[in-house]
C-alpha angles and dihedrals in degrees: 000000000000091000091054091049091050090050091050092046098049095039089052091053093045091046090053089061090054092047090049091054091048091048092052090047091051089051091049090051090052094048097042093049095043090238125160112267095247099033099096112077122204089249093053092045093052094043098045107030110022103029093158090073097038087106088079087077090063091050091049092053090049096052102031133057109268095241092052093047091050090050092047095052091046092060115106109263093230089058096041099053099051091048091048091049092051092049092047091051092050093048092045092049091049093048094048091046091052091046090053090050091052090050091050091049091051093060 
């Protein structure tokens, strides 16, 4: 169980770095193209600017209810990424804290 928690914790932290880079890129796209702040949806950002990870949309529709996935991909990218980073950091912190507690209980 501790190994799984460590994996979740560290992968959440590492994923937050990737999300941060994508968020900065989305902001740069908006600024450089003189677009309105909330005009670039997550779906449009993935489809037009980072096509190599557009496959995540198919995975999302497979694991989530269709209505929720449609809503999620309609969120502005500059809103989505900061919220995702915050949630990943919270989940990672929680998982690493629990892993440390399990290690302390073992000894």
